[in-house]
C-alpha positions in Angstrom: 106.8 95.3 100.6 106.7 96.5 104.1 103.4 97.0 105.9 100.8 99.2 104.3 102.0 102.8 104.7 100.0 105.5 106.3 100.2 108.8 104.5 99.0 112.0 106.1 98.2 115.3 104.5 96.7 118.5 105.9 93.1 117.1 105.9 93.5 113.4 105.0 94.8 110.0 106.0 95.6 107.5 103.3 95.7 104.0 104.8 95.2 100.4 104.0 91.7 98.9 103.7 89.9 97.6 106.7 86.8 95.3 107.1 84.9 98.3 108.5 85.2 100.1 105.1 82.9 97.6 103.3 79.6 99.6 103.7 81.2 102.9 102.7 82.8 101.2 99.7 79.5 99.8 98.6 77.7 103.1 99.1 80.1 105.1 97.0 80.6 102.4 94.3 76.9 101.8 93.9 76.3 105.4 92.9 75.8 105.6 89.1 77.1 109.2 89.0 80.4 108.2 90.8 80.8 105.2 88.6 80.0 106.9 85.3 83.6 106.9 84.0 85.0 104.1 86.1 84.6 101.5 83.5 82.4 99.1 85.5 78.7 99.1 86.4 77.7 100.4 89.8 78.0 97.8 92.4 74.8 95.9 93.1 76.1 93.9 96.1 78.4 94.1 99.0 80.3 91.1 97.6 81.5 93.4 94.8 82.6 96.0 97.4 84.5 93.2 99.2 86.3 92.2 96.0 87.3 95.9 95.6 88.8 95.9 99.1 90.5 92.6 98.5 92.0 94.0 95.3 93.3 97.1 97.1 95.0 94.8 99.7 96.4 92.4 97.1 98.1 95.1 95.1 100.3 95.9 98.1 100.8 92.3 99.2 101.7 91.1 95.7 104.0 94.1 95.1 101.8 95.1 92.1 101.0 98.6 93.3 99.8 100.6 96.3 96.3 102.0 96.4 95.3 103.2 99.9 91.8 104.4 100.8 91.1 108.0 101.5 89.7 109.1 104.9 89.3 112.6 106.4 91.5 113.0 109.4 88.6 113.5 111.8 86.6 110.6 110.4 88.1 107.2 109.8 85.6 106.4 107.0 86.3 105.4 103.4 85.5 108.3 101.0 87.5 107.0 98.0 90.8 105.6 97.0 93.9 106.7 95.1 97.0 105.0 94.0 99.1 102.8 91.9 98.5 99.6 90.0 100.2 97.9 87.0 103.4 98.7 88.9 106.5 97.8 86.9 109.4 97.9 89.3 112.0 97.1 86.6 111.0 100.2 84.7 110.1 102.4 87.6 106.6 103.1 86.4 103.0 102.6 87.4 99.5 103.6 86.5 97.6 105.8 88.9 93.8 105.8 89.4 91.4 107.4 91.8 87.8 107.5 92.8 86.0 109.8 95.3 82.5 109.8 96.8 80.2 112.5 95.3 79.7 114.2 98.6 83.4 115.2 98.5 83.7 116.5 95.0 84.8 120.1 94.4 86.7 120.5 97.7 90.3 119.8 96.5 90.3 116.4 98.3 91.4 114.4 95.3 94.1 116.9 94.4 95.4 116.7 97.9 95.3 112.9 97.9 96.9 112.7 94.4 99.7 115.0 95.4 100.4 112.8 98.4 100.5 109.7 96.3 102.8 111.3 93.7 105.2 112.3 96.4 105.2 108.8 97.9 105.6 107.2 94.4 108.6 109.4 93.4 110.3 109.6 96.8 109.6 106.2 98.4 108.8 103.8 95.5 111.5 105.2 93.2 109.0 105.8 90.3 110.2 107.7 87.2 106.9 107.6 85.3 103.3 107.8 86.5 100.7 107.4 83.9 96.9 107.7 83.9 94.3 106.5 81.4 91.4 109.0 81.6 88.1 108.9 79.8 88.1 112.2 77.9 84.5 112.8 78.9 85.6 113.0 82.5 86.6 116.6 82.6 86.9 116.7 86.4 89.5 113.9 86.4 91.4 115.6 83.5 91.5 118.8 85.6 92.8 117.0 88.6 95.6 115.3 86.6 96.6 118.5 84.7 96.7 120.5 88.0 99.4 118.1 89.1 101.3 118.5 85.9 100.3 115.5 83.9 100.9 115.8 80.2 98.6 114.5 77.4 100.4 111.9 75.3 97.7 110.6 73.0 94.4 108.8 72.6 93.9 105.1 72.7 91.0 104.7 70.2 88.2 102.2 71.1 90.4 101.1 74.0 87.7 99.6 76.3 84.3 98.1 75.9 82.0 99.9 78.3 78.3 99.2 78.6 78.2 97.7 75.1 80.1 100.4 73.3 83.8 101.0 72.7 85.3 104.1 74.3 88.5 106.1 73.8 90.9 106.7 76.7 93.5 109.4 76.8 97.0 108.7 78.1 98.5 111.2 80.5 101.9 111.0 82.2 104.1 112.8 84.7 107.8 112.1 84.8 109.8 112.5 88.0 111.9 115.3 86.4 108.7 117.2 85.7 107.2 116.7 89.1 107.1 120.0 91.0 106.0 118.5 94.4 
């Protein structure tokens, strides 16, 4: 892949991770409320935050996805990330995921970032299918996906072991021909 793209929206810049993002990544990912449906325990060290930044970089470098960080245009500070992983170029599909700091919830920021990534995925990466596995208890995430046109496909029962108990995950997808962007 080429260099990490920079994607601009009305209020946001989606860009590659930088070393300076470490503290903000730690602050957001150490918040139990933010991490409630993320599938991993809140971060208890900056080393875990660094591994997250390294993962974001490696997705792009290894052509396995593209998951930029989200910043507000007037502040170059990590507030979350959104994008693709489990990218299957042969089949033109990828899974999408997202996380956003609690201070930014309820302002349409994730909808704006997700819309930008869907446009990039369909128009620049040539995706035909974007899928999302969403914890059915995470009603905010479900609303964000449905607002973009994602359709419910089914439930994967006892799909992940989370905090000592198995949880279900719902599969949602959006096909290029359904994409209204």
